[in-house]
N, C-alpha and C positions, 0 to 999 in steps of 0.2 A: 867859512870864516865870517861871512856877513851874518849868518844865523847865530853864531856864537856871540858876536858883538851885540846883536839885538836882544838875545836872551840875557846877557850880562847887564845890559841897559835896563831891561824890564825888572830884573831882580833888584838892581840898585834903586830904581824908582819905587818899587814896593817897600823897600826898607826905609827910604826917606819919608814916604807917605805914612808908613806905620808909626815911625818915631814922632812925627809931627802930629798925627791924628790922636794917638794915645797920650802923648805928652801934653797936649792942650787941655786934657782933662786931669791927668795925674799930677802935673806940676802944681797947680793951685791946690789940689787935694793934699799934697805933701806939705806945702808951705803953710796952709791955714789949719789951725787946730780946732777941734779934734778931727783926726783923719778918719774918713769913712772907708771901710774895707771894700765894699762892693760898688763904690761910686762909679767906676769906669768899666764895669764888667761887660756891658754891651759893646763898648769900643774895642775891648780886647778880643771879644768873639768875632767882631767884624774883621779885624785885622788878621786874626788867625786863619780866616777863610781864604785870604790871599795866598797862603803858603801851602795849601792842600790841593791836590788835583781834583778836578771836577768829577762828580759822579756821572755826568753825561758821557764822558769819554769811556767809562767802564761799561755803561749801558750800550753804547754803540758798538763796542768791541764784542760784547757777548751776543749781539744780534746777527753777526756775520755767519754765513753758513760754513760748515766744515770744509776743509780743503779737499778731502776725498769724499764724495757723496755716498759711496758704498759702505763706509765705516760708521759704526754707531757713535763713536766719540765717548769712550769710557770715562774720561776725565772731565767731561763738560756737563 
């Protein structure tokens, strides 16, 4: 239960940070004319990285040995 609450809190924090971080760039861009299309692209890419799992977790999982050492691991 504590883990679920921490996960929910982290996701909420990421959402609040994302809206504030990108909004600080996009709001003036929308209000001031002319609008620049890619003015905040770097901020959008930074924020999108928060919501994708890390590649390090996948690399660590693939480095683990097979459960049964005698098998070749056809699908690995």
